[in-house]
N, C-alpha and C positions, 0 to 999 in steps of 0.2 A: 504493499500500500504506499503511495507516495506520500512524502512529509506534508503537503498541502492537505491531503485527506485527513490526517490526523489532527491538523490544527482546525479544521472546521468540524469535527465530530462533536456531536451534543453529549460530551463525556468530560467529567471532571477530571479525569485521569487522562484521557487521550489528548487533549489540548496541552496540558503540561510537559507530556511525553514528546509532543512535536517540538516543544521549546527547548526542553532538558535533555533529550535523548542522544544528542550528538556528544561523543567522548570528550571533545575539548571543552564543551560548555560546562560540563560537571567540574572539571579540573580548573577552569578559568573562575568559576565560583568559589571553588576550595581556596584559589590563592587569594581572591578578593577578601574572604573572611578571615583570611591570615595576615591580612593588611597590605597586600600589595595593591597599588594604585595605578602606575605608570606604565606606559606602553613598553619601554624597554626593559623594566623589570620584569613583565610578564614574560616577555620573549626570553629572556635570560634564564628565569628561574623554570620555565617549562619547555623550553626547547621547541618553540612552536613558531612555525614559518611566519613572517609578517601578513601575508594574505590570509591565512587562515585566521589568526588572531585578529586582524582586521574585521573581517566577515562576522566572527562570533561576538566582538565587542559591539558591532554595528546592530546586529539581531537583538544583543540585550538592552542596548539603547532604545531601538525601535518598540521593543515591549515594555518598556518603563520599569525594568530590573535595575539598570544602570543609569546615571547622569554624568555628564562630564562638567567638571569644575576647574575654571582657570587657575593658574598658578605662575609666577614668575621665575625664570631661570635663565642666568646670563643675559638678563635684559629682554629675553624673549617671552612672550605670553604662550605658554603651552597648556595642556589639559591632562588631567588624572581622571580616573574613574571611580565614583563613588557609589555605593548601594543606595537605592531608594527604599521607602518603606516596604514596597512589593518586593524588592530584592532581599532585604533584611527578613521577610517574612519565609524566605526560602531555608533559612539556617536549619529549622527542625527536619526539613527534608533531606539536607546534607548529612546532619547527624544520624538519621535513621540509616542512611546507605553505609555511613562510615560504621556504625555499630553492626549492621549485617556483615560487612566486609570483614572487620575485626573477627568476628565469629567465624566466618565459614570461608574467608579466602586468604586471609593473612596470618601466618604463625606469628605469634608474640615477638618473637626475636627481629622480626622484620619490621616492626612499627617504628616510624621516624620520629614520632612525638606524641605525646600523651595530652588530654584536655583535663583540665581541674578547674572547678569553681573557684572563682577569684576571691570569694569571701571565706570559705570553710576549707578549700583544697580539695574536697571530695571529686570523684570522678563524674563525667559527663555523659548521659544517655539519652536517647529519645525515648518518649513515652507516649503511647496512646491510651487516652482514657475517657471515661464517660463525662459528659458535659454538665449531668445533673449531680451524680453522686462522688465523682472523681476516682471511681474503681479503675485500675488499670486492665485494659482489655486486650484479648487475643482475637484472633478472626472466628474462633469458635464461640466468642460471647457476644458476637454482633449479628444483628439480623437486618437484611436487607428488604426495604419496603419501595413501592415506586412513589414518586411524588404526587401529590394531589393538587 
């Protein structure tokens, strides 16, 4: 199924898959959440081609996930990339993927960094919970119904 087909699906998972499903997009978002903001720094840390990086940044800009913010360097105005509210809301998605990847695809000795709660030092993980009672949920705890 072509990319455009996913983007126009009446599905709350299909549309984000169209945006985030390309491998460089998720890695680019990882770098942004780690604090990378400038084009050259993305290119250096990710070893991504200029054309692919430009394309992925433009898609995230067009979708409102990122915004360009001007800064001065050597008397020239340049731009860095910052997350919008829409972009910051992707943090739990990336944390869920990281949690799954740590469990199923990455031996502990291969981890390059650990995430800790800034206030207490505890570990970080994604959690799916009930909006009413706060219970942690698995797929077996959820019932799917059609929208009314």
